N, C-alpha and C positions, 0 to 999 in steps of 0.2 A: 438661537444659542450659538455662540462663537465656537470656532475650532479649538481655541485654547481652553474653553470650558469643558468641551466634550472629552478631550484627551485625559484629564485627571479622573473623570468619572469612569471612563472606559478602563483605565489602569486599575482603578479601585475595584471594578467588577472582576477583573482577572485575578487580583489578589484574593478577593473573597472566594472565587471559584477554586483557586489553588489551595487555599486553606481547607475548604470543604472536602476536596478530593483527598488531601492528606489525612484528614480526620476519618474519612470513610475507609481509607486504606488501613489505618491503625485499627479501626473497629473490626474490619474484615479479618485482619491477621489475628487479633485476639479471639474473635469468634471461631475462627478455623482451628486455632490451637485448642480451644475448649472442646470442639467437636471431635478432634483426634484422640482426646483423652477421656471422652465420655463413655462409660461402660455400655450404655444403651446403643451406641453407634459402632462399637468395636467390631461386631459381626460384619457390618457393611464394609468397613475399611479393611478388614481381614480378607474379605472375598474380592474386593475391587481395590487393586493397588495403584490404579491410575495409568497402567501401561496399556498398550494396544498392539498385541503381537500380530504380525502380518501372516497370511496363509503360507503354508510350506513352500509353495511354488513362487512366492514373491522374490524378485531380484534383490540382492543385497548390495549395499553401498550407494554412494552418490557419484555418478559419472561427472566428468568435467563440464559437460554442457549445462548441468544444473547450476554450478557456480558462475559460469559465464552469463547465463540468462538472468540469474539472480542479481548480478551486478548491473547489467543493462536495465533491468526493471527498476532497481533502486535509483539509478541515474535519471532515467526518464520520469519516474514518479516524482522525484524532487523538482524537476522542471515543471511538471504538470501542476503540482501544488503551488509553486511560486507564481507561475503565470495565471493559474486559476484565481488566486487571491488578488492579483492585479486586475483581472477582468471584473471580479466582484466589487472591487473598490471604486470602479469607474473613474480611475485616475486618467487624466488627459494623456492620450498616447503621443509619443514623440513623432510618430509617422503613421501614414495610412498605406495599405498594401493592396495592389490590384494584381491577383495571381495571373500568371501566364504560363503556357506550356503545361507540363504535367502537374504543376502545383495548382492549376485551376480546379483540380478534383477537390481541394479543400473547401471550395465555395460552390460546388456543383449544385445547380438548381436554385441557388440563392443569390445574395448580394455579391457582386464582384469586387466590392471595395470593403476591405476589412481593416479594423484598427490593428496596429502592430501587436498589441497584447493578445487579441483574438487569433490573429494569424499564427503567432508563435505557439499559442496553446493548442491549436488544431494540428500544427506540425508535429509537436512532441507527442500529442495524443496518438497520431497515426503511427509513429514509431513504437509507442508503447503497445498498441493493439497488435502490431506485427510481431513483436517479441512475445506477446501473450499467446498468439496463435501458434507460433513455433513451439513454445513451451508445452501447450496442451497436446499438440500433435505428437511430440516426442514422448510425453507422458504415456500415451496410449500405445504408441508403436513399441516402446521398450518395456512396457509392463509396469513402469514405475507409478502409474496411476493409483495402484493399490496402497501406496504410502499416504495418500491424502484423500482417498475415497473410502467411507465406512463400508465394511463388508459384514458387520454383525451389529445387532441392536445393543450388545453389551458395551459398545463404545459410549453410550449415553451415561450409564452409571459410572463407568470408568472415567469419563470426562469430569463428572461431578467430583469424584475422588481426587483426580489430579488437580482440579481447581482449588479444592480445600487444602491439599498438601502444599501447593505452591503459595497460596495466601498465608499459610502458617510458616512459610520459609523452610519447609521440609519437602522438597520436590520428589516426585516418584522416581523409581529406577529409570535410568535414561541412557540410551545408546543411539544417537541419531544416525549412526552408520547403518544400523539394522532397521530401526523404525522410530517414529515419533510417539510421544505419549498421547493419550486419547484426546486431551484438550487441544494439543497442537494439531492433531489430525482434523478435528472438527473445525478449528479456526482456519486452517489452510484451505479446507474444502469450501468453507463459507466465503473466503476471500476470492478464490479462483473461480468458483462456479456460481456465486450469487452476487457478491459485491461488485466484482469486475464487470460482469455483463450488465448489471443495473447501471453502473457508472457509464458504460459505453452507450447503452440505449438512451439514457436520459441526456447524455452529452450530445448525441446525434440529434435528438429532438430539439435541443437548444441551438444547434449549429446552423449556419447558412445553408448547409447541404440538405436540410429537411424540407420537404415539399408540403406546403400547407394543405394541399388537396388530398393527401393520404388519409384514408378512413380512420386509421389508428389514432390520428390526431384528436378525434373526438373523445377517446379514452385517455390517452397520454397527452393531456393538455400541457401548455407551456409552464403554467404555474406548478402543476404536479411534477413535471420533469425537473424544474428548478429545485423543488424540495427534495426529490430523490437524489439529485446530484449533490446537494449540500450535505445530506446525510451520508452519502457515499464518501465524500471528502473527509468528513469527521471520522468515519469508520477506518479509512486508510491511515489517517494520522494517528489515531489511538492504537490501532493494530501495530503500526510500525514502532511506536514507542514501547509497547509491551513486548513485542517480538525481540527487539534489541535487548531490553532488560533481561528477558528470560534466557536468551542465548548466552549472555554474560554470566547470569546467575547460576545456570545449570552446568557450567563448565566451558568457559570461553575458549580455552586452548583446544580442547577436544572438538567442540562444535565447529569452530572456524577451520580446524585442520581437516575435518571431514568435508566441509563445503568447498573451501578454497584450495585445498591441496588434493582433493579427490582421492584421499587415502585414509585408511583406518588409523594410520600412525602419522598423519600429516603434521600434527602438533604445531610447532612454532613456524613451520613453513607456511601453513595456512594463515596464521596470525600476521605474518609479514606480508603475504599477498593481500589480505584484507586491509591492512594498514595502508599499503601503497595504492590500492584501487580506491580506498576511501578518500585519500588525498586528491586523487585525480578527479573524483566526483565533486568534492568540495571546490576544487579549483574551477571546474567547469561551471558549477552553479554561480560562483563569484564572478568569473570573467564574462560569461555569456549573458550579460545584462542587456537592457534595451538598446544601448548604442551598438553593441556587437550584434544583437539580433537584427537591427536595421541594416547593418553591413551584409549580413547573410541574406536578408530579404532582397536586397538590391541585386543579388546574383540569381535570384529565382523568380523575381516579380518586378512589377513597376511600383516604385516607392515614391511617395510624396512626403517629404520631411516637413514637419510643422515648425514654425518659428518658436523659439523658447518663450515661455510665459514671462510677462513683464512684472 
């Protein structure tokens, strides 16, 4: 089958998938609205309003480091998704990279010659992991871990209530300066402590740094790691889309003020900071394409440029 034939079929599948998601969304919203008005469920929703109040000793507010690390995470995650899709597409790389000096750690124990796409993916992965480690350390040092780690089993029915209310376009009471709602709490916990470690471990298994002689290779096979990595990629993409939508839907000015102005009354200052940093991120994703990546690689490694395809 020719490439020209595959593309329309692939585009058609995406259109069908998009229509199916839209229909499911409408059905979920209508079903949620019915649930909120059903007398038989009134007791449940009266008892559980979707909030998740932190313990009395929990710190209040969002310090500046949360906003800074949030932006760095977004920037690097964008590079990871873009480069990861290039690696998966098996597009012919414009260059091959042989790491030297400190950058040899990217290929420790494995092949010393990497395609540019793999080399860049591993480079931004390393930065993302370092940002994540700093974030988790600060969470526990400052006590802010309590904002994203459940401390009561009530978070489960509260999360169900929050999900139904959000689907019905009637979000639960919300003040991100004090705490997240129950569904947000569980989502952030799953991303930070489940999806991210799974992505890191499976990515390490697929990287040149993995040693085939390690016993864990018998359990975490390459094919299993590839499936886990693909699922993790999809989880991050879906989470990001829903995260952005809910931030805007539940009070964009207030939420962005809390995060990017590090103030309960940040308001439009936070919106301005968000807008400026978003433009920087988009510019970086646009400008740091393979030609620029090759130039960066030449400063850190030995690079062999490939002739352009005829």
